[in-house]
C-alpha positions as CSV (number, residue, x, y, z in Angstrom):
1,M,23.8,34.4,-22.1
2,T,22.2,34.8,-25.2
3,S,19.4,33.9,-26.2
4,N,21.0,31.4,-29.0
5,D,23.2,30.0,-26.4
6,K,19.9,29.1,-24.2
7,L,18.5,27.2,-27.2
8,R,21.8,25.1,-27.9
9,Q,21.4,24.3,-23.9
10,Q,18.1,22.8,-24.6
11,S,19.4,20.9,-27.6
12,A,22.7,20.0,-26.5
13,K,24.1,16.9,-27.4
14,L,26.5,14.5,-25.7
15,L,29.1,11.8,-26.6
16,A,29.4,8.9,-24.4
17,V,32.6,6.4,-24.2
18,D,31.8,3.5,-22.0
19,A,34.4,1.7,-20.3
20,D,35.0,-0.9,-22.7
21,G,35.7,1.7,-25.3
22,T,31.7,2.4,-27.0
23,I,31.5,5.7,-28.1
24,R,27.6,6.9,-28.4
25,H,26.2,10.5,-29.7
26,L,22.8,10.7,-27.4
27,P,20.9,14.4,-26.4
28,R,22.2,15.6,-23.2
29,A,18.9,15.6,-22.1
30,L,19.3,11.5,-21.8
31,L,22.5,12.3,-19.3
32,A,20.2,10.2,-16.5
33,A,19.9,7.1,-18.5
34,L,23.3,6.2,-19.0
35,F,23.4,6.3,-15.0
36,S,22.6,2.9,-13.2
37,R,20.8,2.6,-10.0
38,G,23.3,3.4,-7.0
39,D,25.8,5.3,-8.8
40,L,26.9,8.6,-7.2
41,V,26.5,11.9,-8.9
42,V,29.0,14.5,-7.7
43,A,29.0,18.2,-8.6
44,N,30.6,21.1,-7.6
45,D,28.0,23.5,-5.9
46,A,30.7,27.0,-6.0
47,A,29.0,30.2,-7.4
48,T,31.0,32.7,-9.0
49,L,32.5,35.9,-8.3
50,P,32.4,38.7,-10.9
51,A,36.1,38.3,-11.0
52,S,37.3,40.8,-13.9
53,L,37.7,44.3,-12.9
54,I,38.0,47.3,-15.2
55,G,40.0,50.5,-13.6
56,T,43.1,53.0,-13.9
57,H,46.9,52.1,-12.5
58,D,46.8,55.4,-10.8
59,A,50.8,56.2,-11.1
60,T,50.1,56.0,-15.1
61,G,46.9,56.8,-15.6
62,R,46.5,53.9,-18.1
63,P,43.6,51.7,-18.4
64,I,43.8,48.3,-16.4
65,E,41.6,45.2,-15.9
66,V,41.9,42.6,-13.0
67,R,40.9,39.6,-12.9
68,L,40.7,37.9,-9.6
69,A,42.5,34.6,-10.2
70,G,43.2,32.9,-6.7
71,W,42.2,32.9,-2.9
72,V,45.0,34.1,-0.3
73,S,42.9,32.9,2.4
74,V,39.1,31.1,1.2
75,H,36.2,34.2,1.8
76,D,38.8,36.8,3.1
77,L,37.8,39.3,0.3
78,R,40.4,41.8,1.2
79,Q,43.7,39.7,-0.9
80,F,43.8,37.6,-4.2
81,A,46.0,36.8,-6.5
82,A,45.2,38.4,-9.8
83,I,46.5,38.4,-13.0
84,A,46.4,41.8,-15.5
85,F,45.6,42.9,-18.9
86,G,46.1,46.5,-20.3
87,G,43.2,48.5,-22.1
88,G,40.6,46.5,-24.2
89,D,38.2,43.8,-23.1
90,H,37.2,40.3,-23.6
91,R,36.2,40.5,-27.4
92,T,39.4,40.4,-28.0
93,R,41.4,37.2,-28.1
94,T,42.9,36.5,-24.0
95,E,46.4,36.2,-25.6
96,D,46.3,39.5,-28.0
97,R,45.5,41.2,-25.6
98,L,47.6,44.2,-24.6
99,P,49.9,44.2,-21.2
100,P,49.0,46.2,-18.7
101,P,50.9,49.2,-17.3
102,P,54.1,48.1,-15.4
103,L,53.1,47.2,-11.8
104,S,55.2,47.5,-9.0
105,P,54.4,47.0,-4.9
106,G,52.5,49.8,-3.9
107,D,50.8,50.9,-6.5
108,R,47.4,52.5,-6.3
109,L,44.2,50.9,-8.7
110,S,41.3,52.6,-8.7
111,L,38.4,49.8,-10.3
112,G,35.5,51.5,-9.9
113,P,34.3,52.1,-6.5
114,L,36.8,50.4,-5.4
115,A,40.4,51.1,-4.2
116,A,43.3,48.4,-4.4
117,V,47.4,48.2,-4.0
118,V,49.9,46.0,-5.9
119,D,51.0,44.2,-2.5
120,Q,53.6,42.0,-4.2
121,L,54.7,40.5,-7.9
122,L,54.5,36.6,-8.3
123,D,57.5,36.0,-10.5
124,H,55.5,37.6,-13.7
125,P,55.0,41.1,-15.0
126,R,51.1,40.5,-14.9
127,L,50.9,38.1,-11.9
128,F,50.1,39.9,-8.5
129,R,49.0,40.1,-4.8
130,L,46.4,42.5,-4.3
131,R,44.8,44.1,-1.6
132,F,41.6,45.6,-1.6
133,V,41.0,49.0,0.6
134,G,38.5,48.9,3.2
135,D,36.3,45.9,5.1
136,H,34.2,43.3,3.8
137,P,31.3,44.9,3.5
138,T,32.8,47.7,1.3
139,I,34.8,45.3,-0.7
140,L,31.4,43.0,-1.1
141,A,29.3,46.2,-2.4
142,G,32.1,47.3,-4.9
143,L,32.3,43.9,-6.1
144,A,28.6,43.7,-6.8
145,R,28.5,47.2,-8.0
146,H,31.3,47.3,-10.4
147,G,32.5,43.8,-11.0
148,R,31.7,41.4,-14.5
149,P,32.1,37.8,-15.3
150,I,35.7,36.6,-16.5
151,Q,34.5,35.3,-19.9
152,Y,36.6,34.9,-23.6
153,A,36.3,36.3,-27.0
154,H,33.9,33.3,-27.9
155,V,30.9,34.5,-26.5
156,P,31.1,38.1,-27.3
157,E,28.1,39.4,-25.6
158,P,28.8,40.5,-22.0
159,L,27.4,38.3,-19.6
160,D,25.6,38.6,-16.1
161,L,26.6,37.0,-13.4
162,W,23.5,34.6,-13.5
163,D,24.9,33.7,-16.6
164,I,27.4,31.9,-15.0
165,W,25.6,30.5,-11.9
166,T,24.7,26.9,-11.8
167,S,21.7,25.6,-11.3
168,I,23.1,24.3,-7.7
169,A,25.1,27.4,-7.1
170,A,25.6,28.1,-3.6
171,D,29.3,29.5,-2.0
172,P,30.8,32.1,-4.3
173,I,34.1,31.4,-4.3
174,A,35.0,30.4,-8.0
175,F,36.8,32.9,-10.3
176,E,35.1,31.2,-13.2
177,A,31.7,28.8,-13.6
178,P,32.5,25.2,-13.1
179,S,30.5,25.3,-16.3
180,A,30.5,20.8,-16.5
181,G,27.3,21.9,-14.2
182,F,25.7,23.5,-16.5
183,A,24.4,19.9,-17.8
184,L,22.5,19.6,-14.7
185,D,18.9,21.3,-15.4
186,W,16.3,20.4,-13.0
187,R,14.9,17.5,-15.3
188,I,18.1,15.5,-15.3
189,L,18.4,15.9,-11.6
190,A,14.9,14.6,-11.3
191,A,15.6,11.9,-13.7
192,C,18.5,10.4,-11.8
193,R,16.4,10.7,-8.5
194,Q,13.8,8.8,-10.2
195,R,16.2,5.8,-10.9
196,G,17.5,5.9,-7.7
197,I,20.7,7.8,-8.2
198,G,22.6,9.4,-5.6
199,F,23.9,13.0,-5.8
200,A,25.9,14.9,-3.8
201,T,28.0,17.9,-3.8
202,L,31.4,20.0,-2.8
203,T,32.3,23.5,-3.0
204,H,35.8,23.5,-5.1
205,A,37.3,27.5,-5.9
206,A,37.3,26.7,-9.9
207,G,40.4,29.2,-11.2
208,I,40.7,30.7,-14.5
209,S,41.2,29.2,-17.8
210,S,43.3,31.3,-19.8
211,T,45.9,33.8,-19.1
212,G,46.8,34.7,-22.5
213,D,50.8,34.2,-21.7
214,P,51.8,30.8,-23.1
215,L,54.6,30.7,-20.1
216,L,52.1,31.8,-17.4
217,D,49.4,29.0,-18.9
218,L,52.1,26.6,-18.0
219,R,51.4,27.0,-13.7
220,L,47.4,26.4,-14.6
221,P,45.9,25.3,-12.8
222,F,46.6,27.4,-9.5
223,D,45.9,26.3,-6.3
224,E,42.5,25.7,-5.7
225,P,40.9,25.3,-2.1
226,Y,37.8,23.3,-1.5
227,V,35.4,21.9,0.7
228,I,33.8,18.1,1.0
229,P,30.8,17.7,3.2
230,E,30.8,14.8,5.5
231,E,27.7,13.4,3.9
232,T,29.4,13.7,0.7
233,T,31.9,11.4,2.0
234,V,29.7,9.0,3.5
235,A,27.6,9.1,0.3
236,I,30.7,7.8,-1.8
237,A,31.4,5.2,1.1
238,H,28.2,4.0,0.8
239,A,28.8,4.1,-3.2
240,Q,31.8,2.2,-3.0
241,S,30.6,-0.4,-0.6
242,K,28.3,-1.6,-3.1
243,R,30.4,-1.4,-6.3
244,R,29.1,0.9,-8.3
245,R,30.5,4.3,-10.1
246,I,31.5,7.6,-8.6
247,I,30.7,10.6,-11.0
248,A,32.3,13.8,-11.3
249,I,30.5,16.4,-12.7
250,G,33.5,18.6,-14.1
251,T,37.2,18.8,-13.6
252,T,37.1,20.9,-10.6
253,V,34.9,17.6,-9.0
254,V,38.1,14.9,-10.3
255,R,40.7,17.5,-8.8
256,A,38.7,17.6,-5.4
257,L,38.0,13.9,-5.1
258,E,41.7,12.9,-6.0
259,S,43.2,15.5,-3.6
260,A,41.6,13.9,-0.8
261,A,41.5,10.7,-1.5
262,N,43.0,8.5,0.4
263,A,45.1,5.0,-1.0
264,D,42.0,2.7,-0.4
265,G,39.9,5.6,-2.6
266,S,38.0,6.2,0.8
267,I,37.7,10.5,0.7
268,R,38.4,12.3,3.7
269,P,36.1,15.1,4.8
270,G,36.5,18.6,4.9
271,T,39.0,21.3,3.5
272,G,41.9,20.9,1.3
273,V,43.9,22.5,-1.6
274,A,44.0,21.0,-4.9
275,R,47.6,21.5,-6.2
276,G,49.1,20.6,-9.3
277,R,47.9,18.7,-12.5
278,I,46.1,15.3,-13.2
279,G,47.0,14.0,-16.5
280,H,47.8,10.4,-18.0
281,E,50.1,9.7,-15.5
282,T,48.0,9.7,-12.4
283,P,46.1,6.6,-11.5
284,L,42.8,8.0,-10.1
285,R,41.3,6.1,-7.2
286,T,37.7,7.3,-6.7
287,V,36.3,8.5,-9.2
288,D,34.9,6.1,-12.4
289,A,33.7,8.6,-14.8
290,I,33.5,12.2,-15.6
291,L,31.0,14.8,-17.3
292,T,32.8,17.6,-18.9
293,G,32.9,20.0,-21.5
294,V,33.9,19.8,-25.3
295,H,38.2,20.8,-24.9
296,Q,40.8,20.9,-27.4
297,P,43.5,18.5,-27.5
298,G,46.3,20.1,-25.9
299,D,44.6,22.4,-23.6
300,S,44.8,21.6,-19.5
301,H,41.3,19.9,-19.7
302,F,41.6,17.9,-22.1
303,E,45.0,16.7,-20.4
304,L,42.9,15.8,-17.5
305,L,40.9,12.7,-19.7
306,R,44.2,11.2,-20.5
307,A,44.0,10.1,-16.8
308,F,40.5,8.0,-17.7
309,T,41.4,6.6,-21.2
310,T,44.2,6.1,-23.7
311,E,46.0,8.5,-26.3
312,A,44.1,6.4,-29.1
313,L,40.4,6.4,-28.0
314,L,40.9,10.0,-27.1
315,G,42.1,10.7,-30.7
316,E,38.9,8.7,-31.6
317,V,36.9,11.5,-29.7
318,S,38.4,14.4,-30.9
319,E,37.3,13.3,-34.4
320,E,34.0,12.5,-33.5
321,V,33.4,15.8,-31.6
322,R,35.0,17.2,-35.2
323,V,33.0,15.2,-37.8
324,H,29.4,15.3,-35.5
325,K,30.2,19.3,-35.0
326,Y,30.2,19.2,-31.0
327,H,30.3,23.0,-29.5
328,P,33.3,23.6,-27.4
329,H,33.5,26.2,-24.3
330,D,31.6,26.8,-21.2
331,F,27.9,26.5,-22.8
332,G,28.6,24.0,-25.3
333,D,28.1,20.2,-25.6
334,S,29.2,17.6,-23.1
335,L,31.3,14.4,-23.0
336,L,30.7,11.4,-20.6
337,I,34.1,9.4,-20.4
338,E,34.4,6.5,-18.2
339,R,37.6,5.0,-17.3
340,P,38.4,1.4,-18.1
341,R,37.4,-1.3,-15.6
342,I,40.4,-3.0,-13.5
343,A,40.8,-6.9,-13.4
344,G,38.7,-7.7,-10.7
345,E,36.6,-4.7,-10.2
346,R,32.9,-4.9,-10.7
347,R,31.0,-1.6,-11.7
348,D,27.6,-1.4,-13.4
349,G,27.7,0.0,-16.5
350,P,25.3,2.6,-18.6
351,A,22.6,1.2,-19.9
352,K,23.1,0.0,-23.9
353,G,20.4,1.4,-26.0
354,A,21.7,4.7,-27.4
355,Q,23.2,5.1,-30.7
356,T,26.7,4.2,-31.2
357,S,29.3,4.7,-33.4
358,G,31.6,1.9,-33.4
359,Q,32.9,-0.7,-30.7
360,R,36.6,-0.6,-29.9
361,P,39.0,-2.2,-27.1
362,P,40.8,0.2,-25.6
363,D,44.2,0.5,-26.0
364,Q,46.6,-0.5,-23.0
365,T,49.7,1.7,-24.4
366,R,50.0,5.3,-23.6
367,D,51.7,7.9,-26.0
368,T,54.4,9.6,-23.6
369,S,55.0,12.8,-25.4
370,R,52.4,15.5,-24.6
371,P,51.7,18.7,-26.3
372,P,51.9,22.6,-24.1
373,D,48.9,23.4,-22.6
374,R,46.4,25.6,-24.4
375,P,44.0,26.5,-22.0
376,R,40.4,26.8,-23.6
377,R,39.5,30.0,-24.8
């Protein structure tokens, strides 16, 4: 992360949308002031793999970049779903990257100190199943020495692995950073504790956000495994029993919790796989609010926000983001969106002390026309 990115993190802005439609602008450092005693914040503690590997397609001698994109079996480093690009690097926009050499099953790839084989093509010339040659220690050492974080053209300077680990990073099973968690520095976590706000974690294998190919992007997000500890489900049940809010830090937490949710909103502990998308037709059973980055209308992360609020209010949010020059992408500013209250439901809302840009009742109609997904760059 560059010095400019670090300074931006320290001065980051937050746009908050309350359940009644109030829009407010405030420094992200005041995030904890928007939560109430007894609320529960749930974050993704997945660390990020160095999932970009530069090398050579042995059959043709042509350059190739392999981006690990999905687990065949979690923690089994021998096999992955992967995306291939041709020569070049992240400084070129993903959609402008050269295609990879033609791939066939059995092709060998030389990826720095690692050797790999194309096991199977997966219905697209750039999507395939990769098998590393060697045992786990050899593969792990090769990834550590040669792998780089997956990144995009909006951050031209090469990132180090520690740049994409959040403050709570633990198990390295994500392919890209669960970047909403960058907002949770230790000052904010300490402020949450002082205010009596609960904190819990789960581990979700955050996947890639762009393949550069519009048709392949339509498959995103790929299936993403997760683990929800029993202590997290107990904390959720306690907050729900007190009618307090469950606040998800990022889209991955929403996907994990809603995938594991029972009909009454309770959560099953253990492992699972988040499949498919969450969008405007998805009823939320557990999560009351989401903290996320600034996404553009039409991208896959923005589509998930449609489950939290109305088309009209999201349009206002987009305009506020534009007018107030919020920074998008992984190291940018943040949005906090609380879903409207359901009749008969009591949940304490955030404190009403920050600057507002207007208060409007939520629109109860939804626009059913949805633009195609354009994952964030």
